[in-house]
N, C-alpha and C positions, 0 to 999 in steps of 0.2 A: 319466576314473572308471571308474572298476571297480566292480562288481556281486556280491555273492553271499549267499548265505542262511544262514542255520539252522533246527532245528528244537529247539526251547526246550520243555522236555519238567519238566517240576519232581517232586521226589522225596522232598520236604516241603512243606507246609502254607506256605506263603508270607502274608506277613502285610504288602499291597501296598496302600495304603490312596491311595485320590483324595481331593480337599478334602475328602467329609463324614466321611473316613478310614472310610470302608467298601471291602474288598477290589473289586481291578478292574485287568484290564490296562493297562500307560501304558506310552508310551516311554520318560518321562525318566526312570524312576528304571534303565533296561538304560542309557543314555548315559551319565550316571553312573558307573555300575560301570564300564562302558568305557574311562571313562577313570581312572582309579583303577586297572586293572589296569595303562594302556599310560605310566601314568605308568613302572610296576617298569619296562616291555621298555624305553622311555625310556631310563632309568639306567641299564637294563643294555648301553647301546648307547654311551651317554657315560661309559662306563669307573667304572659304579658308584654314584654321589653327585654332581650336576650338581648348577652353584646353585641353587638357586629360582628367581630371579629368569629365568637362564636357561630355565630347565623352565618356568616359566609364560606367558614370550615363545614358546618355540615350543607350548605345548601352545594357546595364546590364537590359536595361528596355524593348528593342524588344529580346534580343535572350535569355534572362537566366542571371543570375548570382545565385554561388554556395552564397557566401552573400559578403555584403561588409561594413557588422561591423553595418552599418547607416539602410540601411531600408531592412537586411537580407536579405532572398533566395527567388531566384523569379522563375517559370515556362519559359520556354520561352514562346513567341509567335508567333513563325518562329515555322514550322512542316516540315518535307521533307518526303519525304517514296520515296526507291526506287522501282523500275520494280521487281528485283531482288537483291540476293546478290554471286551472282556466282562467284566463283573463276576464275582466271583468267587459259585462254589456253595454252597460249605460255608459256613454256616450257623448248625452248629449243632457243639459242640466231647467229642469224647469223654474221657471221663477216661481218662489214661494209667498209667501202674504208675506206684506209692510208691518211692520212695528215701528210704534212712535220709538223717538230717542229726545232726554231733554238738552241733548250737550248738540245734536246736532238740526237741523233746518229745516229738512225734509223726511218722509219716514225711510228705513232703512229695511232692508229684503233681509228676512229673517235667515237667509240662507245665505246670503253671503255675510251674516252680521258672527253668527254660528261657525262658517267654513271655511271663513274669509285666510286662503291662502292655495288650499286644494280646490277652492273657489270664489274667482275671482271676477272687478269687472272688466272686463275689454277698453282702451281706452275707443272713446267715442259712441259707446253701443247701450245700449238703457237696460242691457236685461243681464245677469252674472253667466260666468259660463265657468265652464272643465279648466281645470288649469294644465290638463296634461288627457290624454287621449278615454281614460274610461278611467269608469270606479263601478265597483261589485254595490250591484245595484238591490235592494229593498226584496224582500224573495229568492233571492238565490240560496240554496246549499251544498250542503258538502258533509262525507261523513268522515268523521277523524276520530284515527285507530290510535291510542293509547298499550305501550309498553314499559311497564316498573317490578319494580322488585318488590313483592309479598307485602313484605311488610311498611313499603309507600304506600299501597292502595286507600288505605282510612285518609290520611291528610290527604291525598290528591281527589280524591273524590271528594273531600268537601270541599277541596279549594274549587274546585269544578262546581258545585254546588252554590260555589260566591261569585262564581263567574257567570254562572246561569242570570242570578239576578240582580249584578252590580256592574258586568263586566264589561269595557266595548275594546276595539284594535282598529287600529290605523291611526292614520294622520288626523290630526285635530275632535281624537275621541274621550275629552273630558267633557266634551262640549256636545256629545251621544251621537256622534255620527261611530257609525261601525259597531250597532247594538243587535249585537244576537239572542237567540236565546236555545236551548240545549234539550232535544230530544232521545231519549232511544231509537234508535236504527229502523226503517220504516215503520215509524209511528208519528204524530203529528202531537199529539198532547204534549203537553211540557211535562218538565222532572217534576215529582213529587217535591212539593216545600216543605221543607220538616220544620219548622220552627226557631228562629235564627238562637244561637247556644251562646249563652251569655258570655261567656269566656272569648267569644271573637270581638264584644267590645269592652271598650276602658274609658272614664270618666272625659271628657274633653279636654279637657283641661291638663289632667296627668297627658296626652298625647301630647303634648307638649313638651315632653322629656325629651321626647326623643327625634331626630330630624331626619327622619323615614316613615313612612305609613305602615305600621302595627294595628293598625285595627279600626274600627271604624267604632265611630266616637259617639257617649251617648250623653244625658241632660238627666232631670230630673222629671220631663216626660218622656224618656226612654231613647232608645236610639233614634238618632240624627238623620233618619232618616223619612225623606217627605216624597209624595204622588201629584200627580194634578188630580183635583176633583173629578174633572173632567174624562170620558172615554172619548179617544177619535177614530174615525173610521182608520187613518193613516197616518204616516208616520210626516204628513205635512202639518196636521194640524197640530202633533205634539210640538215639532220643532218652533212653530213661529209662540206657541207656550212658552216653553223656556226659554226661548229668546228675550220674550216681553221681560220673564223674571228675572233673566241672568242682566238685563239694563237699569232694571229698576235694584239688584241690591248693591249694583257697582254704583251707580250716578248716585245713591245715597251719602256717598262724602267723599263731595267738593272738589276737585282743587284747587288751591289758592298761589301755585308754582308751575313755570315751565317745564320746558329741558334744563337740564344742571343742577338740579333741586340739590344744596347741601343733604337737608336730610329728608328722608321718606314720608309718606302722607298716607294719611291711611286706607287710601283706597289700593295705595301700593304693596302695604302686605296679603292683599287676593291674588295679585298673581305681576310679574310684571318679564318682559318690560308694557310697558305703556307709551301706543301712541301719541306723543309731544307731549312727555311727560317724561324725564328719564331721570335717575337718582346717582349725581355726580360720584356716589362713590360707587358704586354699582357698576356701569361700565353696563357689557353687553352682557353679563349676569344674564341667569334664565331662572324663574320664580313659576311652577306649577301651580296652578289653582285647587287647593286640598277637596275642593267640589268635585266630584262625579253627575252627570248627569247620563241617562239613556231611555232608549224610548224599548217602553216593555209592553209584549204580548198580551194580552188578559188572560185571563184561566181559564178559559173558558175559547177563547182563541177570538171571541168573537170582536175586537176593535184593541187601542194601544193606548196608553197613560204614558206619563214624562216620570222618571225618579230623579230623583236627588240626592246622593247618600256623603256625608261627610268626614273623610279617613284623614283627622288633626295631626298637623307633624309642625316643628319648629322648622322655619328656612335655618338653613346652613350657616353657621360662624360666616365660616368667609366667604362671600367678597358682604353677608346682607348684617350685620353684627347686631342680631335680633333684639327690637328690644319685646321683651315677655308682656309686660304689664300692657304696649300699647295694640298688640296680636288679638292679646284675650279679649280687650274691649272690641274689637274691631268684629272680630267672631261672635261674642255676642251679639253683637246688633244684630250682624248676619243671620244666625239664628231665630232673634229676634222676629226680621222684614219676614222671613221662610212662617217663623209660624203665624205671622197674623194676615200673609198672602192669601186671600178669598178663593185663590186658584188651584189655592195645595191643600192637603190634612201629611200629617202624619202617617207614614204608609206603615200596613199592618207588617206585624213582624214573627 
């Protein structure tokens, strides 16, 4: 067994709830996050898109499985331990700068827009508030210890490298909440950033051959990774910028129907459900957005930038019945929007 450690430091509040949905440091979400990014590393080691059955078998062999009916249950070969399981310290929610939304008659609080669910606007209130008692606040940190089989060290360390650059955790984490950086224990300097291996990239249209995120998308300009041109003093400015960008990339696809549409419209392929714009045949199904937002600390520790990375994949066959040509057209338009946005530039890789 090999043991190693990282220091986790949050750069934006994290909605990392316990059984009562109150903010608390907990090991299981970090293990789930590690498994997600390990799959991308594993796919790159297996030529880009291994069969799902093979992936599940090899993932179960490393991380454990309750029962696969063939090989029975198996203990995890990867063990994680946090320095503490403290409760979150952020009990109030600060009002954030408002952004314009062309489909709403008034400016929208950027924190409420990106964090709706964990962040709510109580009836009669003028400012958003946390749904539950606390969140993990930006700046909180803890040491994460990892033990794993010796032969798993390279792939797990690559997964942690990807997590440090692009990973987020907890509720609404795809919108940038629960962003964190890794450093070596007792050090404040971020991890060294080697060049992103080309094996972890795949042309984004080819990524649509699988219905699970298995690579970072790329095009003729390089990886589909953008960062804000401006550096901000803290997470609040970053989240305002990301909220404005998300509103823009979504509302460029105006709706022509309302609830119970017989056919999906362009915006439905970004993520689903959409308030007041349901698709009858999709019901209560969920389609997560394959764009991931992150608040990332500058390499010198002076300020923060917003980061957007695309991990393209095709929606599952049921119930979505994906129209690949329509989906390709939508994402091509989104990529063009992000490339043309003055607030963004392609991130160095």
